[in-house]
N, C-alpha and C positions, 0 to 999 in steps of 0.2 A: 588781197591788197599788197602784201609784201612781195609776192612773185611779180606782180605788175610793176612795182617800184624798181625791182632789180632789172627788169627788161627795158626800162626807159633810159634814154641817154641823158646824162647830166646836162643841164642848161636848157633843155626843151621845156615847153609849156606843160607837157604831160608829166614830166619828171617833177616839176614844181608843184603841180596839182596833187600828185601822189604823195609828195613829201608833206604838203599841208594836211592832207587827210590823215596821214600817220601821226602827225603831231596832235591832231584832235583826238585820235584814238588813245594816245599814250596815257593821259590822265584817267580815261575810262577804265583802262586795264588796272590801274592802281586802285580805283574805287571798287572794281569788281573783286579784287583780292581782299580788300577790307570787308566788303559785304559778306563774302563766304567765311571770313575769319569769325565774324560775329555769329554766323550760322554754324560754326564749328565743323565746317566741311573742309578738312585738310587737303583732300585731293584737289578740289577746285581752287583752293588758295594757292597751292603749288603751281597749278596750271596757269593761273592768271599772273602770278609772280614771274614765272619763267617767260611767258609771252611778253610781259612788261620789259624784262631785261633784254630779251631777244630783239625787240624793236629798237632799243637804244644801240644795239650792236650792228644794225644793218648798215651796209655800205652807203655812204653819203649822209648818214645821220650824225657823224662824229662832231661836226661843227655846231650842232644844236645844243651841246653841253647838257644833254639830258641827265647825265650822271649827277649833276648838281641839283636836280629836282628834289624837293623835300619828300622824304619817304623812300627814295631810291635805295639808299644803303640797306634799309631794313628788308626790302623785298629781295634785293640781290643776295644778301646774306642768307635769307630764308631759303631761296632757291638753291643756293650753293650747298648749304648744310644738308638739306633734304635729299638732294640728288647724290651727294657724297655718301650719305648713310645708306642709300640704295645700292651702292657699289658701282654707280655709273661715273667712273673717275674721269673719263674723257670729257664729258659735259660739265662735271663739277669744276674742272679747271677753268672753263669759260666763265662760269658764274663767280668763282672766287676772284678771278682777275677783274671782272666787272665791279665787284664790291670794292676791291682795293683801289680801282681807278676813281672811285667816288671821293676819296680823301678822308672818309670817315675813319675814326680811330677806335670806336667803342668795341668793335669785334675784330680789330686788325690782327691781333695776336692769333686768334683761332683761325682766321682766314689764311695767314701764313702757314700755320700748322696743317690745315686741310689741303692747301695747295701743294705743299711739299709732299704730303702723304699720297695725294692723288698721283703725282708724278712717279713716286716710288712704286706704287701698286701697278702702274703701267710700265714699270721697268725702264723708265726714262731717268736713269740715275744721275746723269749730269745736271739736268734741270732740278731734280729733287735736291741735290747737294747745294746748288746755287741758291734756291729759295730758302732752304733750311739754314744756310749760312747767313743770308740776309736777315732772316727772322731771328736767329739766335743772337745776332749782333744787337738787335733792338730789344729782345726779350731773353736775356741770358739765363733766366731762372726756369725757362720752359724745357723741362726734361725731355718730353716727347720730341720736340723739334731737334734737340741736340742728338738724340739717338737716331732719328731719321737721317740727319746730316752725316753722322759717323758711318752708319750702314751704307749710305749712298756713296760716300767717298771710298769706302772699302770695296764696293762693287766696281768702281772705275779706276782704282789704283791711285787716287788723288791724295797721297799721303800728306803733302804740304798743306792742303786744305783741311785734312782730318785733324792735324795736330792741335790747332787752337780749339776745335770743337771738343776733342778729348780732354784737353786741359780744363775747359769750362765744366764739362760733365763731372770730372773728378773733383772739382771744387764743390759741386753739389753733393756728391756721394763719394767722399774719400774712402779708399780701400775697397771700392767695388771690384770684385774679382774679375768679372768679364771685361770691364773697361780697362783694367790694368793689363790684362792679357792682350787686348787689342793694342794698347799703347806699346807694350814690349815688342810685339811682332811688327808694329809699324816702325819702331826704331831699328829693328833688324833689317827690314827692307831698305831703310834709308842708310844702312851701314853705320849707324851710330850705336856701335856695340856696347860701349861703356854705359850709355844711358839704358839700353835694353837690359844689361846685366843688373843694374840697380833696381829696375822694375821687377825682374824675375827673382832677384834675391829676396824681395819682400813676399812675393807669391810663394816661393819655396819655403820660406821661414814659417809661413802660416799653413802650408800643405806639404809637409815633408814626405808624405807617402806618394806624392805625384811624380811619376817618372817623367811626364811631359815638362813640368816646371824644373825638375832637376836637370834635364837635358838642355833646356834653354839657358838656364843660369850658367851651367858649365861651358857650353859652347859660346855664349856671348862673352864670358870672361876670356876664354881662349881666343876668340876672334878679335877682341879688343887688344889683346897682347900681340897677336899676329900683325894687326894693322900698325901698331907702334913700331914693331921690329922691321916691318917692310919699309916703313918710312925712314927709319934710322936704325940700322943693325946694332948700334951701340947704346940704344935707349934703355936705360936700366929701369925705367918706370914700368916696363912690360913684365919684369920678373915677378912682382907680387901678384899680377893677374894670372900668370902661368901657375904660380904656386896655389892660388885660390882655386883654379880649375882642377888641379890634380886629385884631391880627395873626392870631389864630385864625380870625376870621370872614373876613378877606381871603383866607387860604389856602383855606378851604372854598369861597368864591365863585369863586376861580380854577379850581377843579376842577369846580364845579357852577354854571356861569354863569346857569342858569335858576332858581336857588333864590331866590325872592322873599322868603322869610322871613329868609334870611341877609342879602340885600341891604338889607332894611328895618332889621334890627337894626344893621347896620354904619352906616347913615345916622343912626340914633338915637344911636349912640355918638359920632359926629362932632358931632351937634347938642348932646349933653349935655356934651361936652368943649370946645365953642366953636371947633371947627376948621371955619370957614366955607368954605374952599377945597375941602377934601375932602368936605364935606357937599354942595357943589354937584355934584361929580363923582358922588357916591353917588346923588343925586336924579336925575341924568341916567340912571343905570342903572335906577332904579325906573321912570322914564317909559318907557324902552325896553321894560321888562317889563310895561307897561300896568297899573301900580298907583300909588296916590297917593304924591306926594313927601312927605318929612318937613319940616314947617314949624313955626315957633314953638318954644316950650319946653314944650309939653304932654308930660307923661310917659306913655308908652303902658302897656298892661298887659303882664304877663310873657309871654314866648313859651312856648307849650305844645308846639309841634312841635319835636322834637329832631333831626330829620333834614331835609336840604334838601327844600323843598316848593314847588310852583308855584302853590298856591292860597291866596295871602294873603287874597283876598276870594272865598270859595267861591260866594257868590250875588251876582253883580253887580247893581247897581241896575236895569239894564234888565230883568233877569229878574223882579224883584219890583215892577215898575211897576204903578200902580193900574189901568191899562187891561187888565191880564191878570187875569181873575177867578180867585178861589180855587176849587179843585175840592173836592168833598166828601171826597177822600182826603188833602187838604192839612191838614185839621183832624181833631180827635178821633183822634189817633194813640194806640193803646193802649200802656200801660206793659208792659215785658217781664216775663214770668213767670220767666225764667231768665237769668242773666248769661252772656255768651259771651266770656270774656276771651281765648280761644284762636282766635277767628275774626278774620281780616283781610280787608279789603275795598278794592278799587280801583274807583273810579267815574269814568267818562269821559262828560262831557256836551258834545258838540260841536254848537253851534247856529249860530254865525256863521262862514261860510266865506269865504275870500279870493277863490276863483275860481268858486264855485258858489252855488246858491240856499241860503238858510238852512234849518235843520231846526227847524220850529216846536216850541217848548216843550222842546227837548232839555235845556236847563239846568234848567228846572223839573223835568223827569223825574229828572235826576241828583240835584239838591238834595233833593227829597222822598224819593227812595229812600235817600239818606244819612241823612235824619232817621228813617226807619223802621228803618234798621240800628241807629242809636243808641238809639232809644226803644222800638220794638216788639221788636227782636231782642236788645237788651241788649249790643250790641257797644261797647266803649270807644271814645271819640272818637279817641284816639291810634292806634287800629288801622285807621282809615278814611282812605284817601288819595283826595281829590277833585281832579279836573282838569277845567276847563271851557274850551272853545274850545282844545283841546290840540293842540300841534304833535307831530310824530313823537317828538322828544326828550322832550316832556312826557308822552307815553304810555309810552315805554320806561322812564322813570325809576322810577315806582312798581312796575313789573313787576320791575325789578332789585332793588328793595327787598324784594318778596315772595320772590324767589329766595334772597336772603341770609337773610331771616328764617326761611324754612322749612329752610334748610340748618343754621341754628343750633338748630332744634327739630324734628328729623326725626320724622315720623309723629305729631306732636302738634297741628298747626294745621289749621284749615279755611279755605279760600279762597273768596271771592266776587268775581267780576269782572263789572262791569256796564258796558254801553256803549249810549249813545243818540247817534245821529248818522248820517252817510252811510255806506253800504257801497258798494263799487264793484267791478265785474267787470273782469278782464283778458280781453278777448274772444279774444286770441291763444292764451292758455293755458287758458281756462275756469276760472281761479282767482278766489277771492273775497278782498277786502281791506277793512279798516277804513280810513276816509279821515281823516287829520289835517286840521286846518283850513287849513294852509298848503300842502297838497299839490296838485299840478296834476291828478292823476287819470290821467295818461298815463305818468308816471315812477313805476312801481310799486315801485321801491326806496325811495321816500319814503312808501310806504303800509305798513300792517301786514297782512302775509299771514296769512289766517285759519288755514291749516294750520300755519304756523310758530308762531302764537300758541298753538294747542292743544299743539304739541310742547313749547313753552317751559313751559306750565303743567304738562304731564305730567312734565317733568324735575324739577319742584319736589317735594321729598319731603313733600308735604302729606297730611293724612289724607283730606280730601274737597275737591273743587273743583267749584264751581257757577258757570256762566256765564249771563248774561242779555244778549241782543243785541236791542235795539230798533232794528233796522236791516234793510234788505233789500239784496240784491246783484244786482238785476236791471237796474240802470241807471236806476231810477225814484227819485223823491223822495217825501216825505210828502204832497206835493200831487199834481196830475195831470200835471205837466210831467216831462220826462225830465231826468236829471242832465246828460247831454251832449246838446246841441241837435242834433248830427248823428246821434244814434242813435235811429232812428225806431221800432225795435221793442224790446221788453223782452227781456232775455237771461237764460237760465238757466245758472247756473254749476254746476260739478261739486259733488257732495256732499262736505263735509269731515267726516271722522269724528272724533268725540271719542276720546280715548285714556285709558289708565290708569284713574284713579278720577274722571274728569271727566264731568259732566252739563251739557249745553248746552241752554238754552231760547232758541229763536229766534222772532222776531216773525212770520215769514211762512213760506210754503211755495213752493218753486220760483220762478216768475216774479212772484209777488204783490208788492204794494207795502206797506211799513210806513207806515200812515197816522196822521194826527192826529185825536184826539177833541176837536174844537174847543170844544165846550161845557164840557169838563172841563179844558182847558188842559194836556193830556198826550197822549202817543201812546196809541193804543188798547191796545197790549201793556202798557206801563208802568202805565196806569191800572188795568187789571184785575189786574196783579201786585200793586200797592199795595192794591187793594180787598180782595183775598183775604188779604193780611197784616193788614189792618185788621180784617176780620170774624173771622179766626181768632186774633187777638191774637198773631200771629207763630208760632203752633203749627200747622203744616200739613205733611203729607208731600209730597215732591216728586211722587209719583204722583198725589195728589189735586190738587195745584196744576196739574199738566199737564192733567188731565181738565177742570178748570174753565176754564183759560185757553183751551184749544182751542175749547170751546163758547161761552164768553162773548165772546171777542174777535171770532170769526167772525160771531156773531149781531148784535152791535152794529155792527160795521163794515158789514155788509150793510144794516142798518136805516138807517144814517146816510149811507153813501157809495155804496150799491148795488153794492159790490164785495166780493169775498171777501178776508179776511185770516185765514189759519189758522196759528196758532203751531205749532211742532214742537218735539219734544224729541229730542236726539241724545245717547244715553248710550253710553259705552264698552262694547264687546261683552263685555269681561272682567267687567263688573258684573252681567251677566244682568238679572234683574228686581229685584235687591237695592236698586237706587237708588230704587225706588218708596217704600220705607219710610224713606228718609233725610229729615231735615228741615234747614232752614237753621241 
């Protein structure tokens, strides 16, 4: 009957007859639901209740005002809640909307909550935020609705809409640690650094062992002072904020002596407060960390990295020099089709080595891959940790950050680890290592054992882990010379197996060398990795990426160098072939 009704043209006798028949059926469906309710047959109750509501929603029935029929709100709410509890959120939305259209108020609060949750579960965060905001305005004591609204606004970056929801939630639970952290970071995004500092001062006072809270409190105080000085260089109200940041920054630097962003902010504080002696000491630290000293009274931009970081200058001038031509993958980087706020990236680009030959274009490889992560993959800049010419400590630091971040968000985050630089074999044990720029290559405790790295990544409770290694472990370099002059033959290390949910893309197979594509100013492997991200606009499965890299890298390396370089993929056995359908 419904199908026939839909097929008849409005205004025709057949349409009118069908409509009359449906109106006669409507109360029968209600009585059927009540009958099965008395028989305690819940499945049939739901079926009749759903059919009852479905009939009212048919095209052409809207003018019949069926939603005003006695009993309609009860059956609509029954259908909505049962279908919601089954996880059928798409259909639950229809029934919650039908209930709300009835004008009934008895279950209105729960309907708003169920409707907003349904949209949230379907990742329609804009609608979830809208419904939760409307519901929270009517029912400000509903904690669940407030949380749904806050989370949804966070997913869409709607900070202005989130602010009143957070304020309402904090009235219900003053001092809630998670909410306060949300509020502080919201103020940071809104560049309301003074308010952010006030929030994190309370969090830090209650959790003084938290490096995260200490960093946010310090940098928010610093950024608030910077904003005042940039607006008015003579503004003396900035001085107490600089002074408040100083002891915090000193404590952080004592625990993280490699943190150049902390060292730089501390030097700026001394400069802005006129402490010439301490500024000289701070500048000596910056010089030791190979970053520019703070001179003059120029007010810098606000600090955007809220954790200790070693990449104050991610792309050194030497890497961007005019005599290094741009590649066709360095330009025309596509815009992301999807934002990836839950993906975190660590990039190591080791080019200039203390004891060994340099790795041509490794910094360019890392910096351009970082740009693809930001632009083509839609990963927030704050989620990307870049390290160039990294020491062992500077490699371990962002990995520790990933470990803590995934621990805070188990099963929710995706991880990408990228490395361009030397790999080195331990001939005695047959093991492979990544080579920090200050390592001797014979003291393997100062290197990054590849098997240990995979184990560390596997221990992180991440959703997916993808590794890209533009390096080889045969003892050869990107050129034709050997990494160690005394090693006259290339060496094949034992295979290192990926674990858990990790997929590893390596630049070479066995004894092969990871070579440079000189005309494109990149390694062969990285060039074609970037090329495929460029051509696919960042939307490509790992299986397809593997197929293309294997073919394209080997062909071009043989054309240009007359040598094979065949990338390999090493996926955890527990993944089977499921990794092939994954994307970045």
